[in-house]
C-alpha positions in Angstrom: 0.0 0.0 0.0 1.3 3.4 -0.9 0.9 6.8 0.7 0.0 9.5 -1.8 1.4 12.2 0.6 4.8 10.6 0.1 5.0 12.0 -3.4 3.9 15.4 -2.1 6.7 15.3 0.5 9.2 14.4 -2.3 8.1 17.5 -4.3 8.3 19.8 -1.2 11.7 18.6 0.0 13.1 18.8 -3.5 11.9 22.3 -4.1 13.5 23.5 -0.9 16.7 21.4 -0.8 17.5 20.6 -4.4 20.3 23.2 -4.7 22.0 22.0 -1.6 21.8 18.4 -2.8 23.1 19.0 -6.2 25.8 21.3 -4.8 26.9 18.7 -2.2 27.0 16.0 -4.9 29.0 18.3 -7.2 31.5 19.0 -4.5 32.0 15.3 -3.7 32.2 14.1 -7.3 33.9 17.1 -8.8 31.6 16.8 -11.8 28.7 19.2 -12.1 26.9 17.3 -14.9 27.2 14.0 -13.1 26.0 15.6 -9.8 22.8 16.8 -11.5 22.1 13.4 -13.0 22.8 11.7 -9.6 20.4 14.1 -7.9 17.7 13.3 -10.5 18.2 9.6 -9.9 17.9 10.0 -6.2 14.7 12.0 -6.8 13.3 9.2 -9.0 14.1 6.6 -6.3 12.4 8.8 -3.6 9.2 8.9 -5.7 9.0 5.2 -5.5 10.3 4.6 -2.0 8.7 7.3 0.1 5.1 6.6 -0.8 5.7 2.9 -0.1 7.9 3.0 3.0 7.1 6.4 4.5 9.0 9.7 4.5 12.4 9.3 6.2 13.3 11.3 9.3 16.0 13.3 7.4 14.5 13.6 3.9 17.3 15.8 2.5 19.9 13.6 4.0 18.2 10.6 2.4 18.4 12.2 -1.0 22.0 13.2 -0.6 23.0 9.7 0.7 21.2 8.0 -2.2 22.9 10.3 -4.7 26.3 9.5 -3.1 25.5 5.8 -3.3 24.7 6.2 -6.9 28.0 8.0 -7.4 29.9 5.0 -6.0 27.9 2.7 -8.3 28.8 4.9 -11.3 32.5 4.8 -10.5 32.4 1.1 -10.0 30.7 0.6 -13.4 33.4 2.6 -14.9 36.0 0.5 -13.0 37.3 3.8 -11.7 38.8 2.5 -8.5 41.3 5.3 -8.5 42.3 8.1 -6.1 39.0 10.0 -6.7 37.0 6.9 -5.7 39.2 6.4 -2.6 38.8 10.0 -1.5 35.0 9.9 -2.2 34.7 6.7 -0.2 36.6 8.1 2.7 34.5 11.3 2.7 31.3 9.2 2.7 32.6 7.3 5.6 33.1 10.5 7.5 29.6 11.5 6.6 28.0 8.4 8.0 28.0 6.2 4.9 29.9 2.9 5.1 33.3 3.6 3.5 33.9 1.6 0.3 30.4 0.1 0.1 27.0 1.2 -0.8 24.6 1.6 2.2 22.0 -1.1 2.6 19.6 1.3 4.2 20.0 4.9 2.9 17.2 6.1 5.2 19.1 5.0 8.3 22.5 6.3 7.1 20.9 9.6 6.0 20.2 10.5 9.6 24.0 10.8 10.2 24.7 13.0 7.2 26.5 16.1 8.4 25.2 19.5 7.1 27.9 22.2 7.5 26.0 25.5 7.0 29.0 27.3 5.7 29.9 24.5 3.2 26.2 24.4 2.1 26.2 28.1 1.4 29.4 27.8 -0.6 27.9 24.9 -2.6 24.7 26.8 -3.4 26.6 29.9 -4.3 28.9 27.9 -6.6 25.9 26.3 -8.1 24.4 29.7 -8.9 27.7 30.9 -10.5 28.0 27.8 -12.6 24.3 27.8 -13.7 24.7 31.5 -14.8 28.2 31.1 -16.3 29.0 33.5 -19.1 29.9 30.7 -21.5 26.2 29.7 -21.6 23.5 31.4 -23.7 20.8 33.4 -21.9 18.2 30.6 -22.5 20.5 28.0 -21.2 21.3 30.0 -18.0 17.6 30.4 -17.3 16.8 26.7 -17.9 19.7 25.5 -15.9 19.1 27.9 -13.0 15.5 26.9 -12.7 16.5 23.2 -12.9 19.4 23.0 -10.5 18.9 26.0 -8.2 15.1 26.3 -8.4 14.4 22.6 -8.3 11.9 22.8 -11.2 11.4 19.8 -13.5 11.8 20.0 -17.2 8.1 19.8 -17.6 7.5 22.7 -15.2 10.1 24.8 -17.0 8.5 24.0 -20.4 5.1 25.1 -19.1 6.6 28.3 -17.7 8.0 29.4 -21.1 5.5 27.7 -23.3 8.0 25.5 -25.1 8.2 21.7 -25.6 9.7 19.7 -22.8 12.2 18.3 -25.3 13.4 21.8 -26.0 14.1 22.5 -22.3 15.8 19.1 -21.9 18.0 19.9 -24.9 19.0 23.3 -23.5 19.9 21.7 -20.2 21.9 18.9 -21.8 23.8 21.4 -24.1 24.5 23.6 -21.1 26.0 20.8 -19.1 28.1 19.7 -22.1 29.3 23.3 -22.6 30.3 23.6 -19.0 32.2 20.3 -19.3 33.9 21.3 -22.5 34.9 24.6 -20.9 36.2 22.7 -17.9 34.3 25.0 -15.5 35.3 23.9 -12.0 32.7 23.5 -9.3 33.8 26.3 -7.0 33.0 29.8 -6.0 35.0 31.9 -8.4 37.8 34.2 -7.2 36.7 37.6 -5.8 38.1 39.4 -8.8 35.7 37.5 -11.1 32.6 38.2 -9.0 31.6 41.4 -10.7 31.0 39.8 -14.1 29.7 36.4 -12.7 27.4 37.9 -10.1 26.0 40.3 -12.7 25.0 37.2 -14.8 23.3 35.6 -11.8 21.4 38.8 -11.1 20.4 39.2 -14.7 19.0 35.6 -14.9 16.9 36.1 -11.7 15.6 39.4 -13.1 14.8 37.9 -16.4 12.8 35.1 -14.7 10.9 37.7 -12.6 10.2 39.9 -15.6 8.6 37.0 -17.5 6.5 36.2 -14.4 5.4 39.8 -13.8 4.5 40.6 -17.4 4.2 37.5 -19.4 5.4 37.9 -23.0 2.7 35.6 -24.4 -0.2 33.5 -23.4 -3.5 34.3 -21.7 -2.3 35.4 -18.3 -0.9 38.8 -17.5 1.1 37.6 -14.5 2.6 34.2 -13.8 2.7 34.2 -10.0 4.6 30.9 -9.6 7.5 32.1 -11.9 7.7 35.5 -10.2 7.7 33.9 -6.8 10.5 31.6 -7.8 12.6 34.6 -8.8 11.9 36.2 -5.5 12.9 33.1 -3.6 16.2 32.9 -5.6 16.9 36.6 -4.9 16.4 36.0 -1.1 18.7 33.0 -1.3 21.3 35.2 -3.0 21.2 37.9 -0.4 21.9 35.3 2.3 24.8 34.0 0.3 26.4 37.4 -0.6 25.3 39.7 2.3 27.9 42.3 1.3 26.7 42.8 -2.3 24.5 45.9 -2.6 23.0 44.9 -6.0 21.7 41.6 -4.6 19.7 43.6 -2.1 18.8 46.1 -4.8 17.3 43.3 -7.0 15.4 41.8 -4.0 14.0 45.2 -3.2 12.9 45.7 -6.8 11.2 42.3 -7.0 9.4 42.8 -3.6 8.2 46.3 -4.4 7.0 45.2 -7.9 5.3 42.1 -6.7 3.5 44.1 -4.0 1.3 45.6 -6.7 0.3 42.2 -8.2 -3.0 41.8 -6.2 -4.3 45.1 -7.8 -2.9 44.6 -11.3 -5.7 42.3 -12.5 -9.4 42.4 -12.2 -11.8 39.5 -11.3 -11.5 38.0 -14.8 -7.8 38.4 -15.1 -7.9 41.6 -17.2 -5.2 44.2 -16.6 -5.8 47.1 -14.4 -3.8 50.2 -15.2 -1.7 51.9 -12.5 -4.1 54.9 -12.3 -7.1 52.6 -11.8 -5.6 50.3 -9.2 -7.0 50.0 -5.7 -3.9 50.8 -3.7 -5.5 49.3 -0.7 -5.0 45.9 -2.2 -1.2 46.4 -2.5 0.7 44.0 -0.4 2.0 46.2 2.5 4.2 43.4 3.9 6.0 43.1 0.6 6.4 46.9 0.5 8.0 46.8 3.9 10.3 44.0 2.9 11.2 45.8 -0.3 12.0 49.1 1.5 14.1 47.2 4.1 16.1 45.5 1.3 16.6 48.9 -0.4 17.8 50.5 2.8 20.2 47.6 3.2 21.5 48.1 -0.4 22.2 51.7 0.4 24.0 50.7 3.6 26.4 48.1 2.1 27.1 49.8 -1.2 28.7 53.0 -2.3 25.6 54.2 -4.0 22.8 52.3 -5.7 23.4 50.2 -8.8 21.0 49.6 -11.7 18.7 47.3 -9.8 18.8 49.5 -6.7 17.8 52.6 -8.8 14.9 50.7 -10.3 13.9 49.7 -6.8 14.0 53.4 -5.8 11.6 54.2 -8.6 9.3 51.3 -7.4 9.5 52.7 -3.9 8.2 56.1 -5.2 5.1 54.4 -6.5 4.7 52.3 -3.4 4.6 55.2 -0.9 2.4 57.5 -3.0 -1.3 57.5 -2.2 -2.3 58.1 -5.8 -0.8 58.6 -9.3 -1.3 62.4 -9.1 0.5 62.6 -5.8 3.5 60.5 -7.0 6.8 62.3 -7.0 7.3 62.2 -10.8 10.1 64.7 -10.8 12.1 62.4 -8.5 11.3 59.5 -10.8 12.6 61.4 -13.8 15.8 62.2 -12.0 16.3 58.5 -11.0 15.7 57.4 -14.6 18.3 59.9 -15.8 20.8 58.4 -13.4 19.8 54.9 -14.5 20.3 55.9 -18.1 23.8 57.0 -17.4 24.6 53.9 -15.3 22.9 51.3 -17.6 22.0 52.9 -20.9 19.0 51.2 -22.5 16.2 52.2 -24.9 13.7 50.7 -22.4 15.0 53.0 -19.7 14.7 55.9 -22.1 11.1 54.9 -22.9 10.2 54.7 -19.2 11.8 58.0 -18.6 9.6 59.5 -21.3 6.5 58.2 -19.5 7.8 59.8 -16.3 8.5 63.1 -18.1 4.9 63.0 -19.5 3.5 62.7 -16.0 5.8 65.4 -14.6 5.8 67.9 -17.4 3.2 66.9 -19.9 3.0 64.8 -23.1 4.6 67.5 -25.3 7.8 67.3 -23.3 7.9 63.5 -23.6 7.1 63.1 -27.3 10.6 64.1 -28.6 12.2 61.5 -26.4 9.9 58.8 -27.9 10.4 60.1 -31.4 14.2 59.7 -31.0 13.6 56.1 -30.0 11.5 55.6 -33.1 14.2 57.1 -35.3 16.8 54.9 -33.7 14.8 51.7 -34.5 16.1 49.9 -31.4 12.6 49.0 -30.2 11.0 48.3 -33.6 9.8 44.8 -32.5 8.4 45.9 -29.2 4.7 46.8 -28.7 5.7 49.1 -25.8 7.1 51.9 -28.0 4.0 52.4 -30.2 1.7 52.0 -27.2 3.5 54.8 -25.3 3.6 57.0 -28.4 -0.1 56.3 -29.0 -0.9 57.3 -25.4 1.1 60.6 -25.7 -0.6 61.5 -29.0 -4.0 60.7 -27.5 -3.3 63.2 -24.7 -2.2 65.8 -27.3 -5.5 65.4 -29.2 -3.8 63.9 -32.3 -6.3 61.0 -32.5 -5.7 59.7 -36.0 -2.0 59.3 -35.4 -2.7 57.8 -32.0 -5.0 55.3 -33.4 -2.4 54.2 -36.0 0.2 53.8 -33.2 -2.1 51.7 -31.1 -3.0 49.5 -34.0 0.7 48.9 -34.6 1.0 48.1 -30.9 -1.8 45.6 -31.1 -0.1 43.7 -34.0 3.2 43.5 -32.0 1.7 42.5 -28.6 2.0 38.7 -27.9 0.0 38.7 -24.6 -3.7 38.3 -25.0 -4.6 40.4 -21.9 -2.3 43.3 -22.9 -3.6 43.2 -26.4 -7.2 43.5 -25.2 -6.3 46.7 -23.4 -4.6 48.2 -26.4 -7.6 47.2 -28.6 -9.9 48.9 -26.2 -7.9 52.1 -26.2 -7.7 52.0 -30.0 -11.5 51.5 -30.4 -12.2 54.4 -28.0 -10.5 56.7 -30.6 -12.7 55.5 -33.5 
């Protein structure tokens, strides 16, 4: 007889502890790709064993022990009774597993597995740096991070990004092969390499959250599970690198942005624009957490970075009782600073929106026209939608309608597209 809650326990433990388990196995084997495979094998064994025999007293230790046992089996199959096997067997013996032999009862031996908090933190941090290594493509970084750090299955990642499971599996496989070919060691990189590598980690977490907060396609405006996973990863990162200002800046940005989620959609899932949102529904606890993280970013850094500046903008919205009472001039100044620190056409477009609120649409239109002339956002619906809004406020309805029609054609999200169509039709 099986216990259906056993499978639920497997899923819960895996989601929480997967990064530690994969990191621990990678440290013991010295092989990142093998460690991820071993962890998946341990997970598969748990899905069979736990519903049948019950959840072990130390679930994470059980998975780690099972993965280590599989590692020994793999080395044996390869006839690799060399120094690496000897060292591994000795380490396992110190951790409670019988040295030189696979445990007969992994559930029993798992209770003796030692979890060194500092070593675990190093393992998880190394795992993040490897998953977001610059040698990988952006798509591969996202898939690998969600898999080995977030604990998502290939099916879950595929559903998140609306791609076939086989595509996700291929990305993960290629990523592991690329890391192996590049001989990327499983270790926290030297401090002098942190700037580039940490930036990659932050970028991937931000990308995951962005897709969750404003889905690029599909029928939902917000994907709460994906946004929540990005927030969880950001919290983990601040614990791992407590002296990095931008880690706190990113966490602050995510918390303050997510605080508005409850008011961003109506009863049927339709988008609610900022000026129409019920601010009483904003998550005040998330706002407090976000502001605390932003204050921490200011304390540990020498000025805010790109994520911190975006968080400061989000804070301006969070503390304002209404759109009209928002400090738009301050937001304009922050966007100008952000544009100098991290130049981007999207930053310029957002600055134009802030300028229109602070000084009127006529002051903002030249900024938008420069972006149109540059052609850098020609495939984004955001540029024509903003231009259409400015032209509407200036009374140039025919031009505004043409811009909104263009935005409708470019918009991939059904909910966003419906809002644009409604604005366009109101001008007819």
